MIDO-868166 format. One record per residue: x, y, z of N, C-alpha, C, CB in turn; residue in three letters. Coordinates in Angstrom, 1 decimal. Atoms other than C-alpha are relative to their C-alpha. Glycine has a CB too. Layout:
MIDO-868166
[rec [X, Y, Z], [X, Y, Z], [X, Y, Z], [X, Y, Z], ala]
...
end
This chain:
MIDO-868166
[rec [-0.9, 0.6, -0.3], [-72.8, 33.5, -39.0], [1.9, 0.6, -0.1], [-0.5, -1.2, -0.7], met]
[rec [-1.2, -0.6, 0.6], [-70.0, 36.1, -39.7], [0.4, 0.0, 1.4], [-0.1, 1.6, -0.9], pro]
[rec [-0.8, -0.7, -1.7], [-69.1, 36.4, -36.0], [0.9, -1.3, 0.4], [-1.3, 0.5, 1.6], leu]
[rec [-0.5, 1.6, -0.1], [-67.8, 32.4, -36.2], [1.3, 0.2, -1.6], [-1.7, -1.5, -0.3], val]
[rec [-0.6, 0.3, 1.2], [-66.4, 32.8, -39.4], [1.0, 1.3, -0.3], [-1.1, -0.2, -1.1], thr]
[rec [-0.9, -0.8, 0.0], [-63.3, 34.9, -39.8], [0.0, 0.7, -1.4], [1.1, -0.7, 0.5], pro]
[rec [0.1, -0.4, 1.5], [-63.0, 37.2, -42.9], [1.1, 0.3, -0.7], [-0.8, 1.0, -0.2], gly]
[rec [-0.9, 0.0, 0.1], [-60.5, 37.3, -44.8], [1.1, 1.2, -0.1], [-0.2, -0.6, -0.6], ile]
[rec [-0.9, -0.9, 0.1], [-58.6, 40.4, -44.5], [0.3, -0.4, 1.1], [-0.3, 1.4, -0.3], gly]
[rec [-0.7, 0.4, -1.4], [-58.7, 39.5, -40.9], [1.5, -0.9, 0.4], [-1.1, -0.9, 0.6], leu]
[rec [-1.6, 0.9, 0.4], [-56.4, 36.8, -42.0], [0.9, 0.4, -0.4], [0.1, -1.1, -0.9], ile]
[rec [-1.2, 0.1, 0.4], [-54.8, 38.1, -43.9], [0.9, 1.4, 0.7], [-0.1, -0.1, -1.7], phe]
[rec [-0.3, -0.7, -0.8], [-53.8, 40.7, -41.0], [0.3, -0.7, 0.9], [-0.6, 0.9, 0.2], trp]
[rec [-0.3, 0.7, -1.6], [-53.1, 38.3, -38.4], [1.3, -0.5, -0.7], [-1.3, -1.6, 0.7], met]
[rec [-1.5, 1.2, 0.6], [-50.4, 35.6, -40.7], [0.8, 2.0, -0.1], [-0.3, -1.6, -2.5], leu]
[rec [-1.2, -1.5, -0.5], [-49.1, 40.0, -41.4], [1.1, 0.4, 0.8], [-0.4, 0.7, 0.6], ile]
[rec [-0.2, 0.2, -1.6], [-48.8, 40.2, -37.8], [0.7, -0.8, 0.3], [-1.0, -0.4, 0.6], ala]
[rec [-0.9, 1.3, -1.0], [-47.6, 37.1, -36.9], [1.4, -0.3, -0.8], [-1.0, -1.8, 0.1], phe]
[rec [-0.8, 0.1, 0.9], [-45.2, 37.0, -40.0], [1.1, 1.2, 1.1], [-0.6, 0.4, -1.9], ser]
[rec [-0.8, -1.1, -0.9], [-43.9, 40.3, -38.1], [0.4, 0.1, 1.1], [-0.3, 0.9, 0.1], ile]
[rec [-0.6, 0.9, -1.9], [-43.5, 38.6, -35.0], [1.1, -0.6, -0.3], [-1.1, -1.4, 0.9], leu]
[rec [-0.7, 1.4, 0.6], [-42.0, 35.4, -36.1], [1.8, 0.8, -0.4], [-1.2, -0.7, -1.8], leu]
[rec [-1.5, -0.8, 1.1], [-39.6, 37.8, -38.4], [1.0, 0.7, 1.4], [-0.7, 1.8, -1.5], phe]
[rec [-0.1, -0.4, -1.8], [-38.8, 39.7, -34.7], [0.8, -0.7, 0.6], [-1.4, -0.1, 0.9], ile]
[rec [-0.9, 1.5, -0.7], [-37.9, 37.2, -33.2], [0.7, -0.6, -0.6], [-0.7, -1.1, 0.3], leu]
[rec [-1.2, 0.8, 0.4], [-36.1, 35.0, -35.1], [1.0, 0.9, 0.0], [0.0, -0.6, -1.3], gly]
[rec [-0.9, -0.8, -0.1], [-33.9, 38.1, -35.5], [0.8, 0.8, 1.0], [-0.4, 0.5, -0.5], lys]
[rec [-0.8, -1.1, -1.3], [-33.7, 39.9, -31.7], [-0.1, -1.2, 0.7], [-1.0, 1.7, 1.0], phe]
[rec [0.5, 0.9, -0.9], [-35.2, 36.8, -30.2], [0.8, -1.6, 0.7], [-1.0, -0.3, -0.7], ala]
[rec [0.5, 1.3, -0.3], [-34.9, 33.4, -31.0], [2.0, -0.5, 0.4], [-1.0, -0.9, -1.7], trp]
[rec [-1.8, 0.7, -0.3], [-30.3, 33.4, -31.4], [0.6, 0.3, 1.8], [1.4, 1.3, -1.2], lys]
[rec [-0.9, 0.2, -1.3], [-29.7, 34.7, -27.7], [-0.9, -0.8, 0.8], [0.6, 1.4, 0.9], pro]
[rec [0.7, 1.4, -0.8], [-32.8, 32.0, -26.6], [0.6, -1.3, -0.1], [-1.5, -0.4, -0.6], ile]
[rec [0.0, 1.3, -0.1], [-31.8, 29.4, -28.0], [1.4, -0.3, 0.4], [-0.5, -0.7, -1.1], leu]
[rec [-1.2, 0.0, -0.1], [-27.8, 30.7, -27.4], [-0.1, -0.5, 2.0], [0.6, 1.7, -0.7], lys]
[rec [-0.1, -0.2, -1.9], [-28.9, 30.8, -23.2], [-0.4, -1.3, 0.1], [-1.2, 1.3, 1.1], met]
[rec [1.1, 2.0, -0.5], [-31.2, 26.6, -23.3], [1.2, -0.4, -0.9], [-2.5, -0.7, -0.9], leu]
[rec [-1.6, 0.5, 0.5], [-27.6, 25.6, -25.4], [1.4, 0.2, 0.7], [0.3, 0.7, -1.4], his]
[rec [-0.3, -0.4, -0.8], [-25.7, 26.9, -22.6], [0.0, -0.6, 1.1], [-0.4, 0.7, 0.0], glu]
[rec [0.4, 1.3, 0.1], [-27.7, 25.8, -20.4], [0.5, -1.7, 0.6], [0.1, -0.1, -1.1], arg]
[rec [0.1, 1.6, 0.0], [-27.8, 22.4, -21.7], [1.8, -0.7, 0.2], [-0.8, -0.6, -1.8], glu]
[rec [-1.7, -0.5, 0.3], [-23.5, 23.1, -21.9], [-0.1, -0.9, 2.1], [0.6, 2.8, -0.4], glu]
[rec [-0.2, 0.3, -1.5], [-23.7, 23.6, -17.5], [-0.3, -0.5, 0.5], [-0.1, 0.4, 0.7], ser]
[rec [0.4, 0.7, -0.8], [-26.1, 21.3, -16.6], [1.0, -1.5, -0.4], [-1.7, 0.0, -0.1], ile]
[rec [-0.7, 1.2, 0.4], [-24.2, 18.4, -18.6], [1.0, -0.3, 1.0], [0.6, 0.3, -1.4], glu]
[rec [-1.0, 0.0, 0.0], [-20.8, 19.6, -17.3], [-0.3, -0.1, 1.8], [0.8, 1.1, -0.9], lys]
[rec [0.0, 0.4, -1.8], [-22.3, 19.7, -13.5], [0.1, -1.5, 0.0], [-1.6, 0.5, 0.9], ala]
[rec [0.2, 2.0, 0.6], [-23.7, 15.9, -14.7], [1.7, -0.6, 0.6], [-0.2, -0.5, -2.7], leu]
[rec [-1.1, 0.6, -0.1], [-20.2, 14.9, -15.1], [0.6, 0.5, 1.3], [0.8, 0.3, -1.2], gln]
[rec [-0.2, -0.1, -1.4], [-18.9, 16.7, -12.2], [-0.3, -0.4, 1.0], [-0.1, 0.5, 0.3], ala]
[rec [0.4, 1.2, -1.2], [-20.8, 14.9, -9.9], [0.3, -0.9, 0.3], [-0.7, -0.5, 0.1], ala]
[rec [-0.7, 1.3, -0.4], [-19.9, 12.1, -11.5], [1.1, -0.5, 0.6], [0.2, -0.4, -0.8], glu]
[rec [-1.1, -0.2, 0.3], [-16.5, 12.9, -11.4], [0.4, 0.1, 1.9], [0.2, 1.4, -1.3], glu]
[rec [-0.6, 0.0, -2.1], [-16.6, 13.4, -7.3], [-0.6, -1.0, 0.7], [-0.6, 1.6, 1.3], ala]
[rec [0.6, 1.1, -0.8], [-18.7, 10.8, -6.6], [1.0, -1.6, -0.5], [-1.9, -0.1, -0.4], lys]
[rec [-1.0, 1.3, 0.4], [-16.1, 8.5, -8.3], [1.6, 0.0, 0.7], [0.2, 0.0, -1.8], leu]
[rec [-0.8, 0.0, -1.0], [-13.4, 10.3, -6.1], [-0.1, 0.0, 0.9], [0.4, 0.5, 0.1], glu]
[rec [0.5, -0.5, -1.5], [-15.0, 10.4, -3.2], [0.0, -2.1, 0.1], [-2.0, 1.4, 0.3], met]
[rec [0.5, 1.2, -0.2], [-15.8, 6.6, -3.8], [1.8, -0.5, 0.1], [-1.3, -0.7, -1.3], gln]
[rec [-2.0, 0.5, 0.6], [-11.5, 6.3, -4.6], [0.5, 0.4, 1.8], [1.2, 1.9, -1.9], lys]
[rec [-0.3, -0.7, -1.7], [-11.2, 8.4, -1.1], [-0.4, -0.2, 0.8], [-0.2, 0.9, 0.4], leu]
[rec [0.2, 1.0, -0.6], [-13.3, 6.3, 0.8], [1.8, -1.4, 0.5], [-1.3, -0.4, -1.1], gln]
[rec [-0.8, 0.6, 0.0], [-11.1, 3.9, -0.4], [1.1, -0.5, 0.2], [0.0, 0.0, -0.3], ala]
[rec [-1.5, -0.5, -1.2], [-7.7, 4.7, 0.5], [-0.4, 0.3, 1.3], [0.8, 1.5, -0.4], asn]
[rec [0.5, 0.2, -1.2], [-9.5, 5.8, 3.7], [0.3, -1.3, 1.3], [-1.3, 0.0, -0.5], asn]
[rec [0.6, 1.5, -0.5], [-10.6, 2.2, 4.9], [1.3, -0.9, -0.2], [-1.5, -0.7, -1.1], glu]
[rec [-1.0, 0.2, -0.2], [-7.1, 1.5, 3.9], [1.3, 0.9, 0.3], [0.0, -0.5, -0.7], gln]
[rec [-1.3, -1.1, -1.4], [-5.3, 4.0, 6.0], [-0.5, -0.6, 1.1], [-0.1, 2.3, 0.2], ile]
[rec [0.5, 0.8, -0.8], [-7.4, 3.0, 8.4], [0.5, -1.3, 0.5], [-1.0, -0.1, -0.6], val]
[rec [-0.4, 1.4, -0.1], [-6.6, -0.6, 8.0], [2.0, 0.1, 0.4], [-0.5, -1.0, -1.9], ala]
[rec [-1.7, 0.6, -0.4], [-2.4, -0.3, 8.2], [0.0, 0.7, 1.4], [1.7, 0.6, -1.2], glu]
[rec [-0.8, -0.6, -1.2], [-2.6, 2.5, 10.9], [-0.9, -0.7, 1.6], [-0.3, 2.0, -0.2], ala]
[rec [0.0, 0.6, -0.9], [-4.2, 0.0, 13.1], [0.8, -1.3, -0.2], [-1.2, 0.0, 0.4], arg]
[rec [-1.5, 1.2, 0.2], [-1.8, -2.7, 11.9], [0.9, 0.5, 1.1], [1.1, 0.1, -1.7], lys]
[rec [-1.2, -1.2, -0.5], [0.6, 0.1, 13.0], [0.4, -0.5, 2.0], [-0.9, 2.2, -0.3], gln]
[rec [-0.7, 0.4, -1.9], [-0.6, 0.0, 16.5], [0.0, -1.4, 0.1], [-1.2, 0.6, 1.6], ala]
[rec [-0.3, 1.5, -0.9], [-1.1, -3.6, 17.1], [1.0, -0.4, 0.2], [-0.3, -1.2, -0.5], asp]
[rec [-0.6, 0.5, 0.1], [2.1, -3.9, 16.0], [1.2, 0.9, 1.5], [-0.1, -0.1, -1.5], thr]
[rec [-0.7, -0.6, -1.1], [3.3, -1.2, 18.4], [-0.2, 0.0, 0.9], [0.2, 0.8, 0.1], ile]
[rec [0.3, 0.9, -1.8], [1.3, -2.7, 21.4], [0.6, -1.1, 0.2], [-1.7, -0.5, 0.5], ile]
[rec [-0.1, 1.4, -0.1], [2.8, -5.8, 20.4], [1.3, 0.1, 0.4], [-0.3, -1.0, -1.2], lys]
[rec [-1.3, -0.1, -0.2], [6.4, -4.5, 20.5], [0.6, 0.4, 1.6], [0.3, 1.1, -1.1], glu]
[rec [-0.2, -0.1, -1.6], [5.8, -2.5, 23.9], [-0.2, -0.7, 0.8], [-0.4, 0.8, 0.5], ala]
[rec [0.7, 1.4, -1.1], [4.0, -5.8, 25.6], [1.3, -0.7, 0.1], [-1.4, -1.2, -0.6], arg]
[rec [-0.8, 0.5, -0.8], [7.2, -7.4, 24.8], [1.3, 0.8, 0.5], [0.2, -1.1, -0.5], glu]
[rec [-1.3, -1.1, -0.8], [9.6, -4.4, 26.1], [-0.5, -0.3, 1.5], [0.0, 2.3, -0.5], ile]
[rec [0.4, 0.2, -1.9], [7.5, -4.3, 29.5], [0.2, -1.4, 0.2], [-1.7, 0.3, 0.8], lys]
[rec [0.0, 0.8, -0.5], [7.6, -7.8, 29.3], [1.9, -0.9, 1.2], [-0.8, -0.6, -1.2], glu]
[rec [-1.2, 0.4, -0.4], [11.5, -8.4, 29.0], [0.4, 1.2, 1.0], [1.0, -0.3, -1.2], lys]
[rec [-0.7, -0.1, -1.0], [12.1, -5.6, 31.2], [-0.7, -0.3, 1.3], [0.4, 1.1, 0.0], met]
[rec [-0.2, 0.6, -1.6], [10.2, -6.8, 34.1], [1.1, -1.4, -0.2], [-1.7, -0.7, 0.7], ile]
[rec [-0.5, 0.5, 0.2], [12.2, -9.6, 33.3], [1.0, 0.0, 0.4], [-0.1, -0.2, -0.7], ser]
[rec [-1.4, 0.1, -0.6], [15.6, -8.5, 33.2], [-0.1, 1.0, 1.7], [1.2, 0.8, -1.3], asp]
[rec [-0.1, -0.9, -1.6], [14.5, -6.4, 36.4], [0.1, -0.5, 1.2], [-1.2, 0.7, 0.5], ala]
[rec [0.3, 1.1, -0.9], [13.2, -9.7, 38.2], [2.0, -0.8, 0.3], [-1.6, -1.2, -1.0], lys]
[rec [-1.6, 1.5, 0.0], [16.9, -11.6, 37.1], [1.4, 0.7, 0.8], [0.9, -0.5, -2.3], asn]
[rec [-2.0, -0.7, -0.8], [19.2, -8.0, 38.5], [-0.3, 0.0, 1.7], [0.6, 2.5, -0.5], ala]
[rec [1.2, -0.4, -1.3], [16.7, -8.2, 41.5], [0.9, -1.5, 0.6], [-2.4, 0.0, -0.5], ala]
[rec [-1.0, 1.4, -0.2], [17.8, -12.0, 41.8], [1.2, -0.3, 0.5], [0.2, -0.5, -0.9], ala]
[rec [-1.2, -0.2, 0.3], [21.3, -11.2, 41.0], [0.5, 0.2, 1.2], [0.1, 1.0, -0.9], ile]
[rec [-0.5, -0.9, -1.1], [21.6, -8.6, 43.7], [-0.3, -0.6, 1.5], [-0.8, 1.5, -0.1], glu]
[rec [0.8, 0.7, -0.9], [19.4, -10.6, 46.2], [1.0, -1.2, 0.5], [-1.4, -0.5, -0.8], ala]
[rec [-1.4, 1.1, -0.4], [22.1, -13.7, 45.9], [0.9, 0.6, 0.5], [0.6, -0.7, -1.1], glu]
[rec [-1.6, -0.3, -0.2], [25.0, -11.4, 45.8], [-0.3, 0.4, 2.0], [0.8, 1.7, -1.3], lys]
[rec [0.5, -0.5, -1.6], [23.2, -9.6, 49.4], [0.2, -0.9, 1.0], [-1.5, 0.3, 0.1], val]
[rec [-0.1, 1.2, -0.6], [22.8, -13.3, 50.7], [0.7, -0.2, -0.2], [-0.5, -0.8, 0.1], leu]
[rec [-1.2, 0.8, -0.5], [26.2, -14.3, 50.2], [1.2, 1.1, 0.8], [0.7, -0.9, -1.6], asn]
[rec [-0.4, -0.5, -1.0], [27.5, -11.4, 52.1], [-0.1, -0.3, 0.9], [-0.1, 0.7, 0.2], asn]
[rec [-0.1, 0.6, -1.5], [26.2, -11.7, 54.7], [-0.8, -1.4, 0.5], [-0.6, 1.1, 0.9], ala]
[rec [-0.9, 1.6, -0.7], [26.8, -15.6, 54.8], [1.5, 0.1, 0.3], [0.0, -1.4, -1.2], lys]
[rec [-1.3, -0.1, -0.4], [30.3, -14.5, 54.8], [0.2, 0.9, 1.1], [0.9, 0.4, -1.0], ala]
[rec [-0.3, -1.0, -0.9], [30.0, -11.8, 56.9], [-0.3, -0.7, 1.8], [-1.0, 1.4, -0.5], ala]
[rec [0.3, 0.3, -0.4], [28.5, -13.6, 59.0], [1.0, -1.7, 0.9], [-1.1, 0.4, -0.6], ile]
[rec [-1.0, 1.3, -1.1], [30.4, -16.9, 59.7], [1.7, 1.1, 0.0], [0.4, -2.4, -1.4], glu]
[rec [-1.2, -1.2, -0.3], [33.4, -13.9, 59.3], [-0.1, 0.2, 1.7], [-0.2, 1.7, -1.1], ser]
[rec [0.1, -1.0, -1.6], [31.6, -12.6, 62.7], [0.6, -1.9, 0.7], [-2.5, 1.1, 0.9], glu]
[rec [0.0, 1.3, -0.3], [31.5, -16.3, 63.6], [1.2, -0.9, 0.8], [-0.1, -0.4, -1.1], lys]
[rec [-1.3, 0.4, -0.2], [34.5, -17.5, 63.3], [1.0, 1.1, 1.0], [0.5, -0.3, -1.6], asn]
[rec [-0.5, -0.8, -0.8], [35.9, -14.5, 65.0], [-0.6, -0.2, 1.6], [-0.4, 1.3, -0.5], gln]
[rec [0.7, -0.5, -1.6], [33.7, -14.7, 68.3], [0.8, -1.4, 0.2], [-2.2, 0.3, 0.3], ala]
[rec [-0.9, 1.4, -0.8], [35.1, -18.5, 68.2], [0.8, -0.1, 1.0], [0.9, -0.7, -0.6], met]
[rec [-1.6, -0.7, 0.4], [38.6, -17.3, 68.0], [-0.4, 0.5, 1.6], [0.3, 1.4, -1.8], asn]
[rec [0.1, -0.2, -0.9], [37.5, -15.2, 70.6], [-0.4, -0.4, 2.0], [-0.3, 0.3, -0.6], glu]
[rec [0.6, 0.2, -1.5], [35.9, -17.5, 73.3], [1.2, -1.0, -0.2], [-1.9, -0.5, 0.5], ile]
[rec [-0.9, 0.4, -0.5], [38.4, -19.7, 72.6], [2.0, 0.6, 0.7], [0.0, -0.7, -1.0], arg]
[rec [-0.7, -0.1, -0.6], [41.1, -18.0, 73.6], [-0.3, 0.3, 1.3], [0.6, 0.6, -0.4], asn]
[rec [0.6, -0.7, -1.1], [39.2, -16.3, 76.7], [0.1, -1.6, 0.8], [-1.7, 0.8, -0.3], gln]
[rec [-0.2, 1.1, -0.2], [39.1, -20.2, 77.2], [0.9, -0.2, 0.6], [0.0, -0.5, -0.7], ile]
[rec [-1.4, -0.1, 0.0], [42.6, -20.7, 76.9], [0.7, 0.7, 1.0], [0.4, 0.6, -1.1], ala]
[rec [-0.9, -0.9, -1.2], [43.3, -17.9, 79.2], [-0.9, -0.9, 1.3], [-0.3, 2.3, -0.1], asp]
[rec [0.6, 0.9, -1.3], [41.1, -19.6, 81.7], [0.4, -0.5, 0.4], [-0.7, -0.6, 0.2], phe]
[rec [-0.6, 1.6, -0.5], [42.3, -22.8, 81.9], [1.4, 0.0, -0.3], [-0.6, -1.3, -0.8], ser]
[rec [-1.4, -0.2, -0.5], [45.7, -21.5, 81.7], [0.4, 0.3, 1.8], [0.5, 1.3, -1.1], val]
[rec [-0.3, -1.0, -1.3], [45.0, -18.9, 84.9], [-0.8, -2.0, 1.2], [-1.7, 2.4, -0.2], leu]
[rec [1.0, 1.7, -0.9], [42.4, -22.2, 86.5], [1.8, -1.1, 0.1], [-2.0, -1.2, -1.9], ile]
[rec [-1.4, 0.7, 0.3], [46.1, -24.5, 85.7], [0.3, 0.6, 1.0], [1.0, 0.2, -1.2], ala]
[rec [-1.3, -0.2, -0.4], [48.3, -22.1, 87.4], [-0.3, -0.1, 1.1], [0.7, 1.0, -0.4], glu]
[rec [0.9, 0.4, -1.4], [45.9, -22.2, 90.4], [0.4, -0.5, 1.0], [-0.8, -0.7, -0.1], lys]
[rec [0.1, 1.3, -1.0], [45.7, -25.3, 91.3], [1.0, -0.4, -0.4], [-1.0, -1.2, -0.1], ile]
[rec [-1.6, 0.3, 0.0], [49.1, -25.8, 90.4], [0.8, 0.2, 0.9], [0.6, 0.5, -0.9], ile]
[rec [-0.5, -0.8, -1.7], [50.1, -23.8, 93.0], [-0.1, -0.5, 1.2], [-0.6, 1.3, 0.5], arg]
[rec [0.8, 0.1, -2.1], [47.7, -24.6, 95.5], [0.5, -1.8, -0.1], [-3.0, 0.2, 0.4], lys]
[rec [-0.5, 1.8, -0.5], [48.9, -28.8, 95.0], [1.7, 0.3, 0.2], [-0.4, -1.6, -1.6], glu]
[rec [-1.5, 0.0, -0.1], [52.5, -27.9, 94.5], [0.6, 0.2, 1.0], [0.6, 0.8, -0.8], leu]
[rec [-0.6, -0.8, -1.5], [52.6, -26.3, 97.5], [1.2, -0.9, 0.3], [-1.3, -0.1, 1.5], ser]
[rec [-1.0, 1.3, -0.6], [54.9, -29.6, 99.0], [0.3, -0.3, -1.0], [-0.5, -1.3, 1.0], asn]
[rec [-0.9, 0.7, 1.0], [57.4, -31.1, 97.6], [0.1, -1.4, -0.6], [0.9, 0.0, 0.5], glu]
[rec [0.5, 1.4, 0.5], [55.8, -34.5, 97.5], [-0.9, 0.2, -1.3], [-0.9, -0.8, 1.1], asn]
[rec [0.9, -0.3, 0.3], [53.0, -33.5, 96.5], [0.9, 0.6, -2.4], [-0.6, 1.3, 1.5], lys]
[rec [-0.3, -0.2, 1.4], [55.4, -32.4, 92.9], [0.3, -0.3, -0.5], [0.4, 0.5, -0.4], gln]
[rec [-0.1, 1.8, 0.5], [57.0, -35.6, 92.8], [-0.6, -0.7, -0.6], [-0.1, -0.8, 0.8], lys]
[rec [1.5, 0.4, 0.5], [53.4, -36.9, 92.2], [0.2, 0.0, -1.1], [-1.3, 0.8, 0.3], glu]
[rec [0.7, -0.1, 0.9], [52.9, -35.3, 89.5], [1.1, 0.0, -1.1], [-1.0, 1.0, 0.2], tyr]
[rec [-0.4, 0.4, 1.1], [55.6, -35.2, 87.3], [0.3, -1.3, 0.1], [1.0, 0.6, -0.5], ile]
[rec [-0.1, 1.8, 0.1], [55.9, -39.3, 87.8], [-1.5, 0.6, -1.2], [-0.5, -1.5, 2.2], asp]
[rec [1.0, 0.2, 1.1], [52.6, -38.8, 86.5], [-0.2, 0.6, -2.2], [-1.0, 0.8, 0.9], ser]
[rec [-0.5, -0.8, 1.5], [53.2, -36.2, 83.7], [0.8, -1.2, -0.8], [1.3, 1.6, 0.3], leu]
[rec [-1.5, 0.2, 1.6], [56.4, -38.7, 82.3], [-1.1, -1.1, -0.3], [2.4, -0.7, 0.2], leu]
[rec [1.3, 1.7, 0.4], [53.7, -42.0, 83.0], [-0.7, 0.7, -1.7], [-2.3, -0.1, 1.8], lys]
[rec [1.0, 0.2, 0.7], [51.4, -40.0, 80.5], [1.0, 1.0, -1.8], [-1.8, 0.8, 1.1], asp]
[rec [-1.3, 0.5, 0.9], [54.2, -39.1, 78.1], [0.8, -1.1, -0.4], [0.8, 0.4, 0.2], ile]
[rec [-0.5, 1.5, 0.6], [55.7, -42.3, 77.5], [-1.1, -0.4, -0.9], [0.3, -1.2, 1.3], asn]
[rec [1.4, 0.9, 0.5], [52.0, -43.6, 77.2], [-0.2, 0.1, -1.1], [-1.3, 0.2, 0.6], val]
[rec [0.0, -0.8, 1.0], [51.6, -41.0, 74.3], [0.6, -0.8, -1.0], [0.6, 1.2, 0.2], asn]
end
């Protein structure tokens, strides 16, 4: 069983080698390794905090964006409503102006027609009066060519004057 049981010398030298290894590792390796692990731990913690802050900031931005979109929609609705009101007002004003202008044109046309009608009636009356005078003149000349007819006509006129 000498193979299974180690010797005291071997154990001694193993302990010395292991102690030297621990001393060398403790002197030169443990501090940098622990320092790197500590730095790595701090950077991971900072990264987690930054991620949490970024998450909160994103939530704030999203809420802010939703509020901005809601305000933009509200403003767009207001602008559209105002545009519709302006459109309706412009159409109404245009209709009223057109109606007033049509009324003016119609009144002017009626006045022009009435004026032309009166002028035409006056011309017709004047022509009828001229024709009547011409016809009367011709009739009187023809009928009053002899003296007896002239006396009869004068008498009839005098009777008409007295009656009126």
